[in-house]
DOVO-835150 format. One line per 3 residues: number of its first residue (from 1); for each residue x, y, z of C-alpha. Coordinates in nm, 2 decimals. Layout:
% residues N
NUM> X Y Z; ...
***
This chain:
% residues 521
1> 0.14 20.49 13.82; 0.07 20.67 13.50; 0.40 20.85 13.51
4> 0.59 20.52 13.47; 0.45 20.45 13.12; 0.64 20.70 12.92
7> 1.00 20.78 13.00; 1.02 21.14 13.11; 0.65 21.21 13.10
10> 0.42 21.28 13.39; 0.06 21.19 13.45; -0.22 21.28 13.21
13> -0.31 21.65 13.21; -0.66 21.79 13.17; -0.76 21.90 12.83
16> -0.86 22.26 12.80; -1.11 22.20 12.53; -1.36 21.92 12.59
19> -1.45 21.91 12.22; -1.09 21.87 12.10; -0.87 21.56 12.13
22> -0.50 21.62 12.14; -0.28 21.40 11.93; -0.13 21.12 12.13
25> 0.21 21.23 12.27; 0.42 20.92 12.19; 0.75 20.88 12.36
28> 1.00 20.63 12.47; 0.85 20.36 12.69; 0.98 20.34 13.04
31> 1.25 20.09 13.12; 1.04 19.88 13.35; 0.76 19.85 13.09
34> 1.00 19.72 12.83; 1.17 19.49 13.08; 0.84 19.32 13.14
37> 0.79 19.22 12.78; 0.81 18.85 12.69; 1.14 18.71 12.55
40> 0.98 18.66 12.21; 1.00 19.04 12.16; 1.34 19.10 12.02
43> 1.57 19.40 12.11; 1.51 19.54 11.76; 1.13 19.52 11.81
46> 1.16 19.68 12.15; 1.35 19.97 12.00; 1.06 20.05 11.77
49> 0.79 20.06 12.04; 0.65 20.39 12.18; 0.42 20.47 12.47
52> 0.17 20.74 12.56; -0.09 20.83 12.82; -0.42 20.96 12.67
55> -0.65 21.19 12.87; -1.01 21.08 12.90; -1.29 21.22 13.12
58> -1.36 21.02 13.44; -1.73 21.08 13.37; -1.81 21.11 13.00
61> -2.13 21.30 13.08; -1.90 21.57 13.22; -1.63 21.61 12.94
64> -1.48 21.92 13.10; -1.46 21.75 13.44; -1.18 21.55 13.60
67> -0.96 21.34 13.38; -0.79 21.00 13.40; -0.52 20.86 13.18
70> -0.52 20.55 12.95; -0.18 20.39 12.91; -0.10 20.29 12.54
73> 0.18 20.11 12.36; 0.23 20.13 11.99; 0.40 19.89 11.75
76> 0.45 20.10 11.43; 0.36 19.97 11.08; 0.65 19.82 10.89
79> 0.56 20.01 10.58; 0.45 20.35 10.71; 0.42 20.50 10.36
82> 0.14 20.26 10.29; -0.02 20.25 10.63; -0.40 20.20 10.64
85> -0.44 20.30 11.00; -0.42 20.17 11.36; -0.55 19.84 11.50
88> -0.65 19.87 11.87; -0.63 19.54 12.07; -0.81 19.43 12.38
91> -0.73 19.09 12.54; -1.05 19.06 12.75; -1.10 19.01 13.12
94> -1.25 19.23 13.22; -0.95 19.37 13.39; -0.70 19.22 13.15
97> -0.39 19.43 13.09; -0.36 19.50 12.71; -0.07 19.74 12.72
100> 0.19 19.51 12.57; -0.04 19.34 12.31; 0.09 19.57 12.04
103> 0.44 19.45 12.11; 0.33 19.09 12.07; 0.10 19.15 11.77
106> 0.29 18.89 11.56; 0.12 18.63 11.77; -0.21 18.73 11.60
109> -0.13 18.89 11.27; 0.09 18.80 10.97; 0.34 19.01 10.79
112> 0.09 19.19 10.56; -0.12 19.32 10.84; 0.19 19.43 11.04
115> 0.32 19.61 10.73; 0.01 19.82 10.69; -0.11 19.89 11.04
118> 0.02 20.04 11.36; -0.09 19.81 11.64; -0.18 19.97 11.98
121> -0.24 19.79 12.30; -0.38 19.96 12.61; -0.48 19.92 12.97
124> -0.85 20.01 13.00; -0.95 20.25 13.27; -0.89 20.12 13.62
127> -0.66 19.84 13.49; -0.29 19.79 13.56; -0.11 20.11 13.46
130> -0.43 20.31 13.38; -0.51 20.45 13.72; -0.57 20.10 13.87
133> -0.89 20.07 14.08; -0.79 19.92 14.41; -1.02 19.81 14.69
136> -0.75 19.76 14.95; -0.45 19.97 15.08; -0.23 19.68 15.18
139> -0.19 19.31 15.10; -0.27 19.23 15.46; -0.61 19.38 15.43
142> -0.68 19.18 15.12; -0.55 18.85 15.26; -0.76 18.89 15.58
145> -1.08 18.92 15.36; -0.98 18.66 15.09; -0.90 18.40 15.35
148> -1.27 18.37 15.42; -1.39 18.35 15.05; -1.41 18.00 14.90
151> -1.39 17.93 14.53; -1.62 17.63 14.58; -1.83 17.69 14.89
154> -2.02 17.37 14.98; -2.07 17.35 15.36; -2.29 17.59 15.56
157> -1.98 17.74 15.72; -1.81 17.79 15.38; -2.12 17.95 15.23
160> -2.17 18.18 15.53; -1.81 18.29 15.53; -1.80 18.35 15.16
163> -2.11 18.57 15.16; -2.00 18.76 15.47; -1.65 18.83 15.34
166> -1.77 18.92 14.99; -1.97 19.19 15.17; -1.66 19.30 15.36
169> -1.48 19.31 15.02; -1.73 19.54 14.86; -1.73 19.76 15.17
172> -1.36 19.80 15.12; -1.42 19.89 14.76; -1.67 20.16 14.86
175> -1.41 20.31 15.09; -1.09 20.29 14.88; -1.17 20.26 14.51
178> -1.19 20.63 14.44; -1.37 20.83 14.17; -1.35 20.56 13.90
181> -1.58 20.33 14.10; -1.89 20.48 13.95; -1.75 20.49 13.60
184> -1.62 20.15 13.51; -1.88 20.04 13.26; -1.80 19.90 12.92
187> -1.97 20.21 12.77; -1.71 20.43 12.95; -1.43 20.21 12.80
190> -1.58 20.24 12.45; -1.60 20.62 12.48; -1.23 20.62 12.59
193> -1.15 20.41 12.29; -1.32 20.66 12.06; -1.10 20.93 12.20
196> -0.79 20.71 12.15; -0.90 20.65 11.79; -0.91 21.03 11.73
199> -0.58 21.08 11.92; -0.39 20.86 11.66; -0.55 21.05 11.37
202> -0.78 20.77 11.24; -1.12 20.87 11.11; -1.26 20.52 11.17
205> -1.18 20.25 11.42; -1.00 19.92 11.35; -1.04 19.69 11.65
208> -0.97 19.33 11.75; -1.11 19.22 12.08; -1.09 18.89 12.26
211> -1.34 18.75 12.52; -1.47 19.05 12.72; -1.31 19.26 12.44
214> -1.59 19.13 12.22; -1.83 19.34 12.43; -1.61 19.64 12.38
217> -1.62 19.59 12.00; -1.99 19.52 11.98; -2.07 19.82 12.20
220> -1.85 20.05 11.99; -2.03 19.92 11.67; -2.36 20.04 11.82
223> -2.27 20.36 11.99; -2.05 20.48 11.70; -2.15 20.27 11.39
226> -2.04 20.54 11.15; -1.69 20.54 11.30; -1.63 20.17 11.27
229> -1.41 20.05 10.98; -1.31 19.70 11.07; -1.41 19.52 11.39
232> -1.31 19.16 11.47; -1.44 18.99 11.79; -1.31 18.65 11.89
235> -1.46 18.44 12.18; -1.79 18.63 12.21; -2.02 18.72 12.49
238> -2.39 18.74 12.45; -2.42 19.12 12.49; -2.80 19.14 12.53
241> -2.81 18.87 12.80; -2.50 18.99 12.98; -2.63 19.35 13.01
244> -2.99 19.26 13.11; -2.96 18.95 13.33; -2.63 18.88 13.50
247> -2.76 18.57 13.68; -2.88 18.39 13.37; -2.57 18.49 13.18
250> -2.35 18.33 13.44; -2.57 18.02 13.46; -2.52 17.97 13.08
253> -2.15 18.04 13.12; -2.13 17.73 13.35; -2.29 17.52 13.08
256> -2.01 17.63 12.84; -1.75 17.49 13.06; -1.94 17.16 13.09
259> -1.96 17.13 12.71; -1.59 17.19 12.68; -1.50 16.94 12.95
262> -1.72 16.67 12.81; -1.57 16.71 12.47; -1.22 16.71 12.60
265> -1.28 16.39 12.80; -1.43 16.22 12.49; -1.14 16.33 12.28
268> -0.90 16.20 12.54; -1.06 15.85 12.53; -1.06 15.86 12.15
271> -0.68 15.94 12.15; -0.60 15.66 12.38; -0.36 15.64 12.68
274> -0.05 15.68 12.46; -0.15 16.03 12.37; -0.38 16.12 12.67
277> -0.27 16.01 13.01; -0.62 16.02 13.15; -0.77 15.79 12.88
280> -0.97 15.48 12.97; -1.33 15.57 13.06; -1.22 15.93 13.13
283> -1.56 16.06 13.22; -1.63 15.79 13.48; -1.29 15.84 13.63
286> -1.35 16.21 13.65; -1.69 16.16 13.82; -1.55 15.91 14.06
289> -1.27 16.15 14.15; -1.52 16.43 14.23; -1.71 16.20 14.46
292> -1.40 16.09 14.64; -1.26 16.45 14.68; -1.59 16.57 14.81
295> -1.52 16.34 15.11; -1.15 16.41 15.16; -0.85 16.55 14.97
298> -0.61 16.33 14.78; -0.24 16.33 14.88; 0.01 16.31 14.60
301> 0.35 16.13 14.66; 0.52 16.47 14.70; 0.29 16.55 14.99
304> 0.06 16.79 14.80; -0.30 16.79 14.91; -0.55 16.82 14.63
307> -0.91 16.92 14.70; -1.22 16.92 14.49; -1.19 17.30 14.46
310> -0.83 17.25 14.33; -0.95 17.01 14.06; -1.25 17.22 13.95
313> -1.04 17.54 13.95; -0.75 17.39 13.75; -0.97 17.22 13.49
316> -1.17 17.55 13.44; -0.84 17.74 13.39; -0.67 17.48 13.17
319> -0.97 17.44 12.93; -0.88 17.79 12.81; -0.56 17.68 12.65
322> -0.51 17.37 12.43; -0.13 17.36 12.50; -0.22 17.30 12.87
325> -0.43 16.99 12.80; -0.15 16.74 12.81; -0.02 16.85 13.15
328> -0.38 16.88 13.27; -0.47 16.52 13.19; -0.14 16.39 13.33
331> -0.21 16.57 13.66; -0.57 16.44 13.66; -0.43 16.09 13.62
334> -0.19 16.14 13.91; -0.48 16.25 14.13; -0.69 15.95 14.02
337> -0.40 15.71 14.10; -0.36 15.87 14.44; -0.73 15.80 14.52
340> -0.70 15.44 14.40; -0.42 15.26 14.59; -0.47 14.95 14.38
343> -0.31 15.14 14.10; -0.02 15.26 14.32; 0.23 15.03 14.15
346> 0.20 15.24 13.83; 0.23 15.56 14.02; 0.56 15.75 14.07
349> 0.66 16.10 14.16; 0.75 16.15 13.79; 0.38 16.13 13.70
352> 0.29 16.41 13.94; 0.22 16.74 13.77; 0.21 17.03 14.03
355> -0.07 17.28 14.04; 0.02 17.58 13.82; 0.05 17.94 13.93
358> -0.29 18.12 13.95; -0.42 18.22 13.61; -0.56 18.56 13.73
361> -0.50 18.82 13.99; -0.85 18.81 14.14; -0.83 18.87 14.51
364> -0.47 18.96 14.51; -0.36 18.63 14.66; 0.02 18.57 14.66
367> 0.22 18.27 14.77; 0.47 18.43 15.00; 0.44 18.56 15.35
370> 0.40 18.94 15.35; 0.61 19.19 15.53; 0.41 19.43 15.75
373> 0.21 19.68 15.55; 0.29 19.52 15.21; 0.15 19.74 14.93
376> -0.15 19.61 14.75; -0.03 19.60 14.39; -0.31 19.43 14.19
379> -0.63 19.59 14.09; -1.00 19.51 14.13; -1.12 19.60 13.79
382> -1.27 19.26 13.72; -1.55 19.31 13.97; -1.57 19.68 13.90
385> -1.66 19.62 13.54; -1.88 19.31 13.59; -2.08 19.44 13.88
388> -2.14 19.77 13.68; -2.24 19.60 13.36; -2.42 19.29 13.48
391> -2.74 19.34 13.68; -2.80 19.11 13.98; -3.06 19.10 14.26
394> -2.94 19.32 14.54; -2.94 19.04 14.80; -2.76 18.71 14.86
397> -3.05 18.56 15.05; -3.12 18.30 14.77; -2.75 18.23 14.68
400> -2.74 17.88 14.83; -3.07 17.79 14.65; -2.94 17.92 14.32
403> -2.60 17.75 14.35; -2.76 17.42 14.42; -2.98 17.46 14.12
406> -2.69 17.54 13.90; -2.49 17.25 14.03; -2.77 17.01 13.92
409> -2.76 17.16 13.57; -2.38 17.19 13.55; -2.24 16.93 13.79
412> -1.87 17.03 13.77; -1.89 17.41 13.72; -2.23 17.53 13.84
415> -2.14 17.60 14.20; -1.80 17.72 14.10; -1.95 17.98 13.86
418> -2.20 18.09 14.13; -1.92 18.17 14.37; -1.80 18.46 14.15
421> -2.02 18.76 14.04; -2.34 18.61 14.18; -2.20 18.64 14.53
424> -2.00 18.96 14.50; -2.21 19.19 14.28; -2.53 19.20 14.49
427> -2.35 19.43 14.74; -2.13 19.62 14.50; -2.15 19.99 14.60
430> -2.23 20.13 14.25; -2.59 20.24 14.19; -2.75 20.35 13.86
433> -2.43 20.30 13.65; -2.36 20.46 13.32; -2.39 20.15 13.11
436> -2.50 20.07 12.75; -2.79 19.82 12.74; -2.87 19.85 12.37
439> -2.97 19.87 12.10; -2.73 19.61 11.95; -2.86 19.61 11.59
442> -2.73 19.94 11.45; -2.57 19.88 11.10; -2.20 19.94 11.04
445> -2.08 20.01 10.68; -1.87 19.70 10.69; -1.97 19.37 10.86
448> -1.84 19.30 11.21; -1.65 18.97 11.19; -1.76 18.74 11.47
451> -1.53 18.44 11.55; -1.64 18.15 11.77; -1.48 17.81 11.87
454> -1.71 17.51 11.90; -1.57 17.41 12.24; -1.48 17.75 12.39
457> -1.53 17.70 12.77; -1.56 18.06 12.88; -1.78 18.20 12.60
460> -1.97 17.90 12.46; -2.02 17.88 12.09; -2.39 17.96 12.13
463> -2.29 18.31 12.25; -2.10 18.38 11.92; -2.41 18.27 11.73
466> -2.62 18.51 11.93; -2.37 18.79 11.89; -2.38 18.76 11.51
469> -2.76 18.76 11.51; -2.79 19.06 11.75; -2.56 19.28 11.55
472> -2.70 19.48 11.27; -2.43 19.37 11.02; -2.21 19.07 11.10
475> -2.05 18.76 10.96; -2.00 18.46 11.18; -1.70 18.23 11.12
478> -1.66 17.92 11.32; -1.36 17.71 11.42; -1.37 17.34 11.51
481> -1.15 17.40 11.81; -1.11 17.38 12.18; -0.97 17.67 12.39
484> -1.08 18.02 12.45; -1.04 18.24 12.14; -0.85 18.13 11.83
487> -0.67 18.41 11.64; -0.31 18.31 11.59; -0.39 17.94 11.62
490> -0.58 17.88 11.30; -0.42 17.96 10.97; -0.75 17.97 10.78
493> -0.91 18.20 11.03; -0.60 18.42 11.04; -0.60 18.45 10.66
496> -0.98 18.54 10.65; -0.93 18.81 10.92; -0.62 18.95 10.75
499> -0.81 18.99 10.42; -1.09 19.17 10.60; -0.86 19.40 10.78
502> -0.65 19.49 10.47; -0.92 19.49 10.20; -1.25 19.51 10.39
505> -1.35 19.18 10.22; -1.55 19.00 10.49; -1.54 18.62 10.51
508> -1.85 18.42 10.39; -2.10 18.40 10.67; -2.10 18.05 10.81
511> -1.74 17.96 10.71; -1.58 17.69 10.92; -1.21 17.66 10.98
514> -0.97 17.42 11.15; -0.72 17.50 11.42; -0.35 17.45 11.36
517> -0.34 17.19 11.63; -0.60 16.96 11.78; -0.56 16.83 12.14
520> -0.39 16.49 12.18; -0.31 16.47 11.81
***
């Protein structure tokens, strides 16, 4: 896999001197890498991109041991004569591919930043093109296990099947994942990042991380505080809670989705039916819909069956992105109408909004019938990182009791959240992982800029407040916005971050900005 990143180059080779970091060997990006870039990247922009594979130790406690490679893509500064350094980007996940984020850096940064910085995107270890960690050999193996795992297990049979097949999944990981299995912690990623920093010739790190990437940035600031120049973290985790109590962290994550959903439904009613299709006592309609779907699925005019799990899963996914709100509420209205025949006269196939494609690759599910022995092409880095970083009890004996408790606290998303790490990580095969659990308050020379949205579903605003308090030197800026993360969608925030990156002038702590677009405006 690594050999396909840079045209004409093979996989990463072992360094002969563990103390020395070789300069990154930038070369032409492979044709399939460039072909996968979004259409917004022009041919002229593609021609300026370069790629490299950086050697890093599999186990950083054995720097002369086996190596793995980190795939990187660079967008060079427009004004290299006045270049400040390199900005490394991470999109989150964990398990999110960040390789092409440098190519799309104009989505986050204005001209001044792009003039003065190279921007490098990368796939962290075990992700996508960086020696992907895979628990299955074939898609058929994955499908046979995933068929028994429910995203919203409610009945005794669904719960039993989910717990049993989650154990089968982690058994497959133990057999097939390979040497990276025991070295997928965020600490390992951060030590890789420090090697990448040195490989591009920067004495100090410039880093922008989103979502899970905020844990990478905050961990770097504490392991290497003297090597941090400018760190921006957007959509923050609570690092101390996440690394010490995975169960409580996920319980609080569910509350974040509830806060975002409640605010969206209120905003929908305020906007009215002309701007929000689900308006008109939206909260009551949503609760009535959940009650009905718990008894039986709805059938849309095109024959599509919609279950409670479909609704909860789609709402959770679409709350990440404000541009998806309009289609989400139209789809919710179509489901509501299907459940209420009295409103059928106002219902037509034109009001139906189909379920979107899955938002992530967890489980490797695909929508086509496989050929025999279809290669398994996704990776399992999401659980590899989370189950390494986040401590859970090593038993599922109390899962049903915990899920029921969470569901009472977070009626829409409590059980849904419990059906992820809480059910998978107890049997994850890693023991005594190499993970950073603190301290979190080491002082960097320049403040870490912490950015949080008021109605972020995945990393609730309280997490950003906690992040800023836990770090030894931080400035919190807030945005009156929905959606997960904000850079590129708030002119005021973007300007404050640009000034910080360029001139090391941090924004005033407590600053509040507005997004470029509010939902249903």
